[in-house]
C-alpha positions in Angstrom: 14.5 -17.2 4.6 12.7 -13.4 5.3 9.7 -12.6 4.3 7.8 -9.0 4.4 4.6 -7.8 4.2 2.5 -4.7 2.8 0.0 -4.4 5.9 -3.4 -2.6 4.0 -5.0 -5.7 1.4 -2.4 -7.7 2.4 -2.3 -8.1 5.8 -4.9 -6.6 7.2 -8.5 -6.2 5.1 -9.1 -2.1 5.3 -12.3 -2.0 2.4 -14.1 -0.6 5.3 -11.8 1.4 7.1 -8.9 3.3 4.6 -11.0 3.1 1.4 -14.0 4.6 3.5 -11.7 7.2 4.9 -10.9 7.7 1.3 -14.8 8.3 0.0 -15.2 10.7 3.5 -12.2 13.0 3.1 -13.1 13.0 -1.1 -16.6 14.2 0.0 -15.5 16.2 2.3 -13.6 18.3 0.4 -15.8 18.5 -2.3 -19.0 19.2 -1.7 -20.1 16.2 -3.4 -21.1 12.3 -3.3 -18.8 10.5 -4.9 -19.0 6.2 -5.3 -16.2 5.1 -3.6 -15.6 2.3 -6.5 -15.1 5.3 -8.9 -12.1 6.4 -6.0 -10.9 3.0 -6.0 -10.4 2.7 -9.8 -8.4 6.0 -9.9 -6.3 5.2 -7.0 -5.3 1.5 -8.0 -5.4 2.2 -12.0 -2.3 5.3 -11.4 -0.6 2.8 -8.7 -1.3 5.6 -6.0 -0.1 3.9 -2.8 -0.3 6.7 -0.4 -4.5 7.1 0.3 -3.5 11.1 1.5 -2.9 11.4 -2.4 -5.6 9.1 -3.6 -7.9 11.6 -1.6 -6.3 14.3 -3.5 -6.6 12.5 -7.1 -10.2 12.4 -6.3 -10.9 15.6 -5.3 -9.7 16.7 -8.4 -11.8 14.0 -10.2 -14.8 15.2 -8.0 -14.1 19.0 -9.2 -13.2 18.4 -12.6 -17.0 17.6 -13.6 -15.4 15.0 -16.1 -16.9 11.6 -16.4 -14.8 8.9 -14.9 -12.6 7.7 -18.2 -12.2 11.4 -19.2 -10.9 12.1 -16.3 -8.1 9.2 -16.0 -7.1 10.1 -19.7 -6.4 13.7 -18.5 -5.1 12.9 -15.3 -2.8 10.1 -16.6 -0.2 13.0 -17.4 -0.1 14.4 -14.0 -0.2 11.3 -11.6 3.5 10.8 -10.9 4.0 12.5 -8.0 1.7 14.6 -5.5 3.5 18.2 -6.7 2.5 17.3 -10.1 -1.3 16.5 -9.1 -1.3 20.2 -7.2 0.1 21.5 -10.6 -2.7 19.8 -12.5 -5.2 21.7 -9.8 -4.2 24.9 -10.6 -4.2 23.9 -14.5 -8.0 23.1 -14.5 -8.3 26.3 -11.7 -9.7 24.0 -9.0 -8.8 24.9 -5.2 -7.2 21.5 -3.1 -7.0 21.8 0.3 -3.7 22.3 2.3 -2.1 18.6 2.4 -1.7 18.8 6.2 -5.3 19.8 6.9 -6.5 16.7 4.8 -4.0 14.3 6.0 -5.9 15.2 9.4 -9.1 15.3 8.6 -8.5 11.6 6.9 -6.7 10.6 9.9 -9.6 11.7 12.2 -12.1 9.6 10.0 -10.2 6.8 9.8 -10.1 6.3 13.5 -14.3 6.1 13.4 -13.5 3.6 10.4 -10.7 1.6 11.6 -12.8 -0.6 14.1 -14.2 -2.3 11.3 -10.5 -3.7 10.0 -10.4 -7.3 9.9 -7.4 -9.8 10.3 -6.5 -11.6 6.2 -3.6 -14.0 8.0 -4.9 -15.5 10.8 -2.7 -16.2 13.7 -2.2 -19.9 13.3 -0.9 -19.0 9.5 1.6 -16.3 10.3 2.8 -18.8 13.0 3.9 -21.6 11.1 5.4 -18.4 8.8 7.1 -17.0 12.0 8.9 -20.7 12.8 9.6 -21.2 8.8 11.0 -17.9 8.3 14.6 -16.5 10.5 13.0 -13.0 9.9 9.3 -11.6 9.5 9.4 -8.0 8.6 7.0 -5.2 7.3 7.5 -2.7 5.2 4.0 0.0 4.6 3.4 3.1 3.6 0.6 3.5 7.2 2.4 6.7 9.6 3.3 4.2 12.5 0.4 5.7 14.5 -2.1 3.8 12.4 0.0 0.5 12.5 0.4 0.8 16.3 -3.5 0.9 16.8 -4.2 -2.0 14.6 -1.0 -4.2 15.6 -2.1 -4.1 18.8 -5.5 -4.6 17.9 -5.2 -8.1 16.2 -1.8 -9.2 18.3 0.2 -8.7 15.7 3.6 -7.1 17.4 4.3 -11.2 18.4 5.4 -12.3 14.9 7.2 -9.1 13.5 10.7 -8.1 14.0 11.3 -5.3 11.8 9.1 -2.8 10.6 9.4 0.2 8.4 6.3 2.3 8.4 5.4 6.2 6.7 7.1 8.1 9.4 10.5 6.3 8.9 10.3 7.8 4.9 11.7 11.8 4.9 10.1 12.7 1.9 6.7 12.1 -0.8 9.4 11.0 -3.4 10.7 8.0 -1.3 7.8 6.1 -0.6 7.0 3.2 -2.8 7.5 2.4 -5.6 10.7 4.2 -4.8 13.0 1.3 -3.8 13.9 3.4 -0.5 11.3 1.2 1.9 13.3 -1.7 1.1 16.8 -0.4 1.0 15.6 1.0 4.7 14.6 -2.1 6.0 17.9 -3.7 4.5 19.6 -1.3 6.8 18.3 -3.1 9.9 18.5 -6.4 8.5 21.1 -8.5 6.9 20.1 -9.6 3.1 20.0 -13.3 3.3 18.4 -15.5 0.5 15.8 -16.4 0.2 13.6 -13.2 0.6 9.6 -12.9 -0.3 7.9 -9.6 0.0 3.9 -10.1 0.1 2.3 -7.3 -1.4 -1.2 -6.3 -3.2 -0.1 -3.4 -5.2 2.2 -2.5 -8.5 3.8 0.0 -6.1 4.6 -3.0 -3.9 5.5 -4.9 -7.3 7.8 -1.8 -8.5 9.3 -1.0 -5.0 10.9 -4.9 -5.7 11.8 -4.4 -9.1 13.7 -1.1 -8.3 15.6 -2.5 -5.7 16.5 -5.9 -7.2 18.0 -3.6 -10.1 19.7 -1.3 -7.9 21.3 -3.8 -5.1 21.7 -6.8 -7.8 19.8 -8.9 -5.9 16.3 -10.8 -5.9 13.9 -10.3 -3.5 10.9 -12.4 -4.6 7.4 -10.7 -5.1 4.0 -12.6 -4.2 1.1 -10.8 -4.9 -2.1 -11.5 -2.9 -4.6 -11.2 -5.6 -7.7 -8.8 -5.5 -10.5 -7.5 -8.0 -8.1 -4.3 -8.4 -4.9 -6.3 -9.5 -5.1 -9.2 -11.5 -3.4 -7.9 -14.2 -0.5 -8.0 -12.4 2.5 -9.9 -14.1 4.2 -11.8 -11.6 5.4 -15.4 -10.6 3.9 -15.9 -7.1 0.3 -15.1 -6.6 -1.7 -16.2 -3.6 -5.5 -15.7 -3.2 -6.1 -16.8 0.2 -4.0 -16.9 3.7 -3.2 -20.6 3.4 -1.7 -20.6 0.2 1.2 -18.8 1.4 2.5 -22.0 3.0 2.5 -23.7 -0.7 4.3 -21.1 -2.5 7.0 -21.1 0.2 7.0 -25.0 0.4 7.4 -25.5 -3.5 10.0 -22.9 -3.7 13.4 -24.5 -4.9 16.3 -23.1 -3.0 18.7 -24.3 -5.8 17.7 -21.1 -7.5 19.9 -19.2 -4.5 
């Protein structure tokens, strides 16, 4: 059995770190005070898995002067890629920050907020999973340095055999929901059923679906449910860490 984790919103609660970093970044570059819930609504409504990109979308919203609903209607045809977002900014005569500068600012404020992160999957559950599975892995959109800080803070390296981060991805177009991160993982690990991926966003789900379709595999997606993803349709879903053991124990190996 191979079990692969997403990190943000699954393994680690980032509601007081990355989510506040999005708000701080948007407020700084827009000069406005934008409600955090509006920014999270945009992030999750448009499946923006990368929080740097979610900050660009938030700046567009802040500077557009539109209501949230009108912005979402106008933005929906321009949300597919970072390039589309910058083109949308030009269309609206909105001056967006240079991406590199935004990333630098975001990471600086994240370093302030990251101490407020908490662990979702406690050590006793991870210990049981590591004994049940042949391999535990991670596929995350976090930069390696961000992951390293949190994994050392929570002493998580002991559980995981293979890790894919943002630093392993050659370009924005190959991030989730692209199948590339999962393909890269299985260049390091021999595929061996059953394989589970635990994620919390539509981008996670689409990565799994794209991988299965392109590679002819059957990675099973487990949704870690929260208020922003309840509408995602999945066979498996959990609401708390302990639920994962029931899902794995109830799995019918005859399906393979």
